C-alpha angles and dihedrals in degrees: 000000000000090000092060093056096066090048091050092047090050091052092049091047092050092049091049091049091051091052094051098039116109113264116237108231125207117250112274116265089243095060109135116253095170122059125239090200092094095059130168080035125057121252102273092215089059101034113021090156130255132218133222110242093216090067115073134147089266094051101045092102090061098036127027096013092057112095110249095013094126091061088063092060103030110120121239119270090239089061096045094043092053090048091046092055091051093046095046085061092045090055092046093230111179090211103070097176106125089209089068093062136059113215091226134187109236089207097037125230085243087068097039098268116169107271099213110019115120085215088067102036125073139162101258113193111244091211122079115284111186088344094305130109137185087260090059089055092050090056091051091048091053093049091050093049091049091052092047092050090047086050090235089129132014125257090239094054092048092049093047094048095049094044092050097046122340091194092064098029096108094052091043091061094038099254102119 
């Protein structure tokens, strides 16, 4: 009988230790999975860009070069707002106000970017990041589209340049 007592005490001690041990908690749902270190660009592992198969070099005259065409493919604000909320969390932004971000297409609709792919949409801060804003990107998009429609540059070169680095896209294709 004396041999059972140490075993019983050991069991009680282990149970008590388990009850008082710190509990390991799962990472919070808002843990960043995309890096802010690329700003003003998106994290390329999260948003490498995606194109819309309807838009090719041979279809630009009936798609992106038609005035108002982007409004026919632009996703609803309910879709982009829901995605923006999810992606703000994925980027771990401390400012979670959706008004402070533009859910932007990395490869813009004006260049045949995929309208709804999360690989092509990201929450771009509206405030200056490294001296660049969402408005700066809009200007670059418009210049690239104009050059593509004038056939000064190819659709592929414009898409590649803006997906790689929208800040340097114009100089990459020889437009600055």
